C-alpha positions as CSV (number, residue, x, y, z in Angstrom):
1,M,16.0,-20.5,-6.9
2,R,13.2,-18.1,-7.7
3,S,12.7,-14.9,-5.6
4,P,9.4,-14.4,-3.9
5,N,8.3,-12.0,-6.6
6,E,9.2,-14.5,-9.3
7,N,7.2,-17.2,-7.6
8,V,4.2,-14.8,-7.5
9,V,4.6,-14.1,-11.2
10,A,4.8,-17.8,-12.0
11,G,1.6,-18.4,-9.9
12,E,-0.3,-15.6,-11.7
13,R,0.6,-17.2,-15.0
14,A,-0.5,-20.7,-13.8
15,L,-3.8,-19.4,-12.4
16,G,-4.4,-17.4,-15.6
17,R,-3.9,-20.4,-17.8
18,R,-6.2,-22.7,-15.8
19,D,-9.0,-20.3,-14.8
20,P,-10.7,-17.7,-17.0
21,V,-12.1,-15.8,-14.1
22,M,-8.7,-15.5,-12.5
23,R,-7.3,-14.5,-15.8
24,G,-9.7,-11.6,-16.0
25,L,-9.0,-10.5,-12.5
26,I,-5.3,-10.6,-13.1
27,R,-5.7,-8.4,-16.2
28,Q,-7.9,-5.9,-14.4
29,A,-6.1,-5.7,-11.0
30,G,-2.5,-6.1,-12.1
31,P,0.3,-7.9,-10.3
32,A,-0.4,-9.4,-6.9
33,D,1.1,-7.6,-3.9
34,L,2.3,-10.5,-1.9
35,G,5.5,-11.2,0.0
36,R,6.7,-7.5,-0.3
37,R,6.3,-6.4,3.3
38,R,9.3,-8.1,4.8
39,N,11.0,-4.9,5.8
40,R,9.9,-5.5,9.4
41,S,11.1,-8.2,11.7
42,H,8.8,-11.1,12.4
43,F,8.2,-9.8,16.0
44,A,7.5,-6.2,14.8
45,E,5.1,-7.5,12.2
46,L,3.2,-9.6,14.7
47,V,3.1,-6.7,17.1
48,R,1.7,-4.5,14.3
49,S,-1.0,-7.1,13.6
50,I,-2.1,-7.1,17.2
51,M,-2.2,-3.2,17.2
52,Y,-4.4,-3.1,14.1
53,Q,-7.0,-5.7,15.2
54,Q,-10.5,-4.3,15.5
55,L,-9.4,-0.7,15.0
56,A,-9.7,1.8,12.1
57,G,-6.5,2.4,10.2
58,R,-5.8,5.9,11.5
59,A,-6.5,5.1,15.2
60,A,-4.4,1.9,15.0
61,A,-1.5,3.8,13.3
62,A,-1.5,6.5,16.0
63,I,-1.4,3.9,18.8
64,H,1.2,1.9,17.0
65,A,3.4,5.0,16.5
66,R,3.1,5.9,20.2
67,F,4.0,2.3,21.2
68,L,7.1,2.3,19.0
69,A,8.2,5.6,20.5
70,L,8.7,3.8,23.8
71,F,11.5,1.8,22.2
72,G,14.2,4.2,21.2
73,E,16.8,1.5,21.1
74,G,14.8,-0.9,19.1
75,L,11.7,-3.1,19.4
76,S,12.4,-6.5,20.8
77,P,10.7,-9.1,23.1
78,E,13.1,-8.2,25.9
79,A,12.4,-4.5,25.5
80,V,8.6,-5.0,25.6
81,L,8.8,-7.0,28.8
82,A,10.9,-4.3,30.4
83,V,8.3,-1.6,29.9
84,P,5.6,-1.4,32.7
85,V,2.1,-2.2,31.6
86,K,1.0,1.3,32.7
87,R,3.3,2.8,30.1
88,L,1.8,0.5,27.4
89,R,-1.7,1.6,28.5
90,D,-0.6,5.3,28.5
91,A,0.5,4.8,24.8
92,G,-3.1,3.9,24.0
93,L,-3.1,0.1,24.2
94,S,-6.1,-1.5,25.7
95,G,-5.6,-3.9,28.5
96,A,-6.2,-6.9,26.2
97,K,-3.7,-5.6,23.6
98,A,-1.1,-4.9,26.2
99,A,-1.5,-8.4,27.5
100,S,-1.3,-9.8,24.0
101,V,1.9,-7.9,23.2
102,R,3.5,-9.0,26.4
103,D,2.4,-12.6,25.8
104,L,3.9,-12.6,22.3
105,A,7.1,-11.3,23.8
106,A,7.2,-13.9,26.5
107,K,6.4,-16.8,24.1
108,S,9.0,-15.5,21.7
109,L,11.6,-15.8,24.4
110,D,10.6,-19.1,25.8
111,G,10.6,-20.7,22.3
112,T,6.8,-21.2,21.9
113,V,7.0,-18.8,19.0
114,P,10.5,-19.4,17.6
115,L,10.9,-16.2,15.7
116,R,14.2,-17.1,14.0
117,G,12.9,-20.5,13.0
118,L,9.4,-19.6,11.9
119,S,10.3,-19.6,8.2
120,R,11.4,-23.3,8.5
121,L,8.1,-24.4,9.9
122,S,5.2,-25.7,7.7
123,D,2.1,-23.5,7.3
124,D,0.1,-25.5,9.8
125,E,2.9,-25.4,12.3
126,V,3.2,-21.6,12.0
127,V,-0.6,-21.3,12.6
128,E,-0.4,-23.6,15.5
129,R,2.4,-21.8,17.2
130,L,1.1,-18.3,16.6
131,S,-2.4,-19.2,17.8
132,M,-0.9,-20.1,21.2
133,V,-0.4,-16.3,21.7
134,R,-3.1,-14.4,23.4
135,G,-4.9,-12.3,20.8
136,I,-3.5,-14.1,17.8
137,G,-5.9,-16.4,16.0
138,P,-5.9,-18.3,12.7
139,W,-6.7,-15.3,10.6
140,T,-3.8,-13.2,11.9
141,A,-1.5,-16.2,11.5
142,E,-2.7,-16.7,7.9
143,M,-2.0,-13.0,7.0
144,F,1.4,-13.4,8.6
145,L,2.0,-16.5,6.4
146,M,0.9,-14.6,3.2
147,F,2.5,-11.2,3.7
148,Q,5.5,-11.8,6.0
149,L,6.6,-15.3,5.1
150,A,5.5,-15.0,1.4
151,R,3.8,-18.4,1.5
152,L,1.9,-18.9,-1.7
153,D,-0.6,-21.7,-0.8
154,V,-2.7,-20.1,2.0
155,W,-6.5,-20.1,1.6
156,P,-8.0,-18.0,4.4
157,V,-11.6,-19.2,4.2
158,G,-12.6,-17.3,7.3
159,D,-11.8,-14.0,5.7
160,Y,-15.0,-12.1,4.8
161,G,-13.3,-10.3,1.9
162,V,-12.1,-13.5,0.3
163,R,-15.6,-15.1,0.6
164,N,-17.3,-11.9,-0.7
165,G,-14.8,-11.6,-3.5
166,Y,-15.3,-15.2,-4.6
167,Q,-19.0,-14.7,-4.7
168,I,-18.6,-11.6,-6.9
169,A,-16.0,-13.0,-9.2
170,Y,-17.8,-16.3,-9.9
171,G,-21.3,-14.8,-9.9
172,L,-22.6,-16.9,-7.0
173,P,-26.2,-16.2,-5.7
174,S,-24.9,-16.1,-2.1
175,M,-21.6,-15.8,-0.3
176,P,-20.0,-19.2,0.4
177,S,-19.4,-20.1,4.0
178,A,-16.0,-20.9,5.2
179,R,-16.8,-24.6,4.9
180,E,-18.1,-24.2,1.4
181,L,-15.1,-22.1,0.3
182,T,-12.6,-24.7,1.4
183,P,-13.0,-27.1,-1.5
184,L,-13.5,-24.3,-3.9
185,G,-9.8,-23.4,-3.4
186,E,-8.5,-26.8,-4.4
187,P,-8.2,-25.9,-8.1
188,F,-5.9,-23.0,-7.2
189,R,-3.2,-25.1,-5.4
190,P,-0.3,-24.5,-5.0
191,Y,-1.1,-20.8,-5.4
192,R,-4.2,-20.2,-3.2
193,S,-2.6,-17.1,-1.6
194,I,-2.6,-15.5,-5.0
195,A,-6.1,-16.5,-5.7
196,A,-7.2,-15.1,-2.3
197,W,-5.5,-11.8,-3.2
198,Y,-7.4,-11.6,-6.4
199,C,-10.7,-12.4,-4.6
200,W,-10.0,-9.3,-2.5
201,Q,-9.4,-7.3,-5.7
202,A,-12.8,-8.5,-7.0
203,V,-14.4,-6.6,-4.1
204,H,-12.4,-3.4,-4.9
205,L,-13.2,-3.6,-8.6
206,A,-16.9,-4.1,-8.0
207,R,-16.9,-1.0,-5.7
208,G,-14.9,1.0,-8.2
209,D,-12.0,1.5,-5.8
């Protein structure tokens, strides 16, 4: 059985053989950075995703650090629910984010979001379960699939960066809508996650990042 990284390499080779635009992006951007962030538990990664929503990186990192400092014995759903909401707010969480983190904790414990069994669910099932949590939508669930579960065939058509990158890479006169981008991903199956990553890189390359 291949490791996640070996699967990514195989996907890069397949995309490079079948699509000259992808081949050029792969050469310019280098290996795709997918499936390499699994040093955090599923719960910790989802909490981090909630923390970083709609915030600049430094502000989100500071709040996230203060939040983690509340859990000296380790972050867990039980520990989150044991902390009063006021302490979460004092750490910098907004009311909405405090409610989201607590809802994630509660749904992790009642089985709505089966943390230990998420890796056994299909992509659609993972999105469906995670989207039941307050503050977690399809985009967050798709990022979780790509970077935490190392799923290789996710095509996040609602992501502005992917749509913008596709336009740049393929020289389109306008940015495709989410609906228009959906069929454009079909030639990349079963490696749409990798293609999406290279669409992001197309934006960075165009800006000279």
